[in-house]
N, C-alpha and C positions, 0 to 999 in steps of 0.2 A: 692489385698490382703493386708490387714493391720494387723499388730501385735500390741499387748499390747498398747504401748504409742501412737499409731496412733489415739486412741480414747480419749486421756486424755486432759483435761483442767480444772483447778481448779474452775473457775467461768466464766460466759459468758464475763465478762470484761477482762478476760485473753486472749481472742482472738478477732480479728476484727469482726465487725458486720456481714460480709458476711460468717463467719464460722457458723452462726446459721443454714444455709442450711446444712452444713456438719454434724453437730451433730444431728439436729432434723429431717432432711429429708433423707440424705444419710445413716448415721449410724442408725438413728431412735431412738437412746438411750437417747438423750438429754445430759446433762452435766454429767461428773464424779461426784459421790457423796462421795464415801469412798472406802477403800480397806482393805484387810487382811494384816497382817504383822506377821512375816517374810514370805518370799516365802515358800510356803508349797505345797506338792503334794495333789491332790484331786482325788476322784473317779468321773469321768465324765460319764454322761449318754447321749447316742445318742437319740435325740428327733425326728429327721427326717431321717429315714433310706433310703428313696427313693432318696435322693440327691446324686449325683455322688461323692461328697467329703466324704460321710459317709456310703455309701452302703456296703463297705467291712469291716467296723469296727465292733467289738463286741458290745453288748448292753451297757456294761460299761467297763471302763478301768482306770487304774491309770495314772495320768498325771505326767509330770516332775514338780518339785517345781516351783511355780509361785506366784506372788502377784496378787490376784484376785480383780477385780473392781466391784463396784456396781454403777448402773446408775440411773439417775433422772426418766426415763420413764420405765414403765413395757412393755417390748417388746412383751409380749403375747397379748397385746391389739392393736398392730399395724398390720393391715391386709397386709401391704407390706413386713413384715419381716417373714422369715422362720428361726426359731431357730433350729440350727443343734445339738448343745450340751449344756448341763447345768451341774451344779454341783449336783451330786447325794446326797440325804439326808444322806447317810452313811458317808459322809465326815465331818459332824459336830460333835464337834466344829472344825472350820477351822481357822488356824492362831495361833500364840503363843504370840502375844502382843509385847512389854510390856503393851501397852494401851489396856484396856478392849474392847473399840470399834473396835479394830483391830482384834478381835476374833469374828467370826460369829458363832452363836449358832443354826441357822436355817434360812430358807427362800428359795426363788427361785432365782437363779442367772444364766442367760444364759451367755455362754462364747464363743460360736461360732455361727455366724448367717450370713445370706445373705439378700439382699434387692431385691425383685422381679423386681423393676424398674431399676436396675443397675446391671451390671456384676461385682459384688463385693462379697468378703467374709472377715469378720472380725474375728480374733482369739485373745482372751484375753491373750493367752500365749505369753511369751517373756521376762519375768523378772527373770533372773537367781538368785540363792541365792549366796551371797558373804559374806565373813567374815566382816560384817559392824561394829563390835564393836568398839566404840570410846575410848576404854581403851588402856592402854599400851599393846603392843603386837599384835594389830590388824594386820592382814596380807593382807586384801583386796583380798584374794585368792578366786577365783570362786569355789563355792561348788556344783553347779549343772549347767546343760546346758539344754536349751529348746530343742535343736536338738540332744537329746541323749535318745530318747524314741521311740522304733520301731513303736508302734501304732500311736503315735502322729505324727511322721515323715510321716507315710502313709497318715494320714489326710491332712497334708500340701501338699504332692506331688499330691494326688488326687484333692485337691482344686486348685492347679496350673494347672493341666491338664484340669479341668473343665473350669477355666478362659480362657485358651488358645484354647479351642475347638471351632469349627465353630458352629454357631447357626443353 
């Protein structure tokens, strides 16, 4: 089970050559391309309801705030990947900036998936919102928690149970 930063690398040169397998084969996503900013809640859509990690979830639900990642490869074209959750179109625009490219206006963004060739699950969640302001008076206080969302917590627990289940 990997969360958020487990899939991050700015460029292929930022990780050793043998990490190509990790990003392209294991995760299937290729390299990180961009993200939303600030950490923002999104409406997530369950894409694959038959998976044990998602079978008890509602069709859509509101996530905890998160910095959402965009990937080099479109996971929909990888036959080894089962996309479990994606960002629902009702979430757009997503992010607040200040840079315009940190605000997503539309598109398809998978956020939880498995790879059929490995017993793995990746969850893009995991970046809490913090008072990041670099001006006088910044508190660095945590403003949100990934593990403070009943439905999202259920997804994580069911994912762990699936990972630990006998085949």
